[in-house]
C-alpha positions, 0 to 999 in steps of 0.5 A: 487219977492214977489207976491202982490196978497193976495191969492198968498202971503198967499200961499207963506207964507204957503210954507215958514212956511212948509219949502217946498220952495227952499233955495234961495226962502226962503231967499227972503221971509226972507229978504222981511219980514224985510220991508214987514209988510203984509208978516210978518203978513201972516207968523205969521198967518201960524205959529200960524195955524200950531203950533197944528201939533206938537200934531200929534207926540205922545211922546214915553217913553222908556220901563222900565229898558231899560237903565239898560239892555243896561248898563248890555249888554255893561258891566259897568266899573269894580270896580277894574282893573283886573290883566293883563292876560297872552298873549294867546298861538299862537293857541288860538290867531288864534282861537280868531282872526277867531272868531272876524272876524266872528262876524265882518262879521255877523255884517256887513251882518246885517247892509247890510240886514237891510231894509232902513227906509221908507222916510217920505212923505208929501203933502198939499191938495189944493183947486181948487183955489190952497189954502192950506187946509190940511197937510198930512204926511205919515210915517210907513204906516200911514197917519196923517192929519191936517186941515190948513184952515177949511171950512164949509161942507153942513149939508147933506154931508160928506167928504171922503178921497181917495188915488190913487197910481200911476198906479192904475185905481181907488182910494181907500176910506180911510174913512170919515173925522169927520169934516172940522177942524179935526186932525186924523191918518189913517192907510190904510189896503189895500194900503201903502203910497208911493211917487207919491200917489194922496190924495184927499177929495171929498164931498159925501152923508151921510155914504160915497160914495154908489158906492165905487168910488168918486161920489161928487166933489173933494174938496182938492187934493195933491200928496205925495212926500218925505219930505225935509231932509229925 
């Protein structure tokens, strides 16, 4: 059922656009949009609001000469087909088979020992009224943040970003946010993003918390979890 409360409807539209809804719930929203103009408008507004998130991903061009090195390593097609080589002697064949087996075993070990890629983590920081305010994405040890619903901050206060890993007794400051509508990337030096880590933004005096612990109210809060499809 699609909620009639405007706040709940807006939150549902945000989850639909972010792709965090269960499959059956997403299908319900898609069907409801066919006849519910207000829901369509809410989804369209969130799509427009989240479109700048594409700027968080910086395109990477391959290094110069990469394709040429790959072609050289693979050995391009020969200009003329070489004459067929005589079959190897039995002793040479055994040595070749042993060498090929060793290479295959080495490749298998390399694949087994290669560390698995870290999962991409995400969360939406919510206000006390459960309204989505910030999108946080963690990948490769870095946190990328984008404001979803910019809200003004008092002139004599600043917003400070904190992370609290599971099992920790106190949050770690990740620095000050430049503004309520910012998009930025933070690479924590002392901790690494992990599933279940709590991310929060508090209101602090100019220059940040004087104690190294949050002293102001928590404005936005959320917990990192693996992104769907990772």
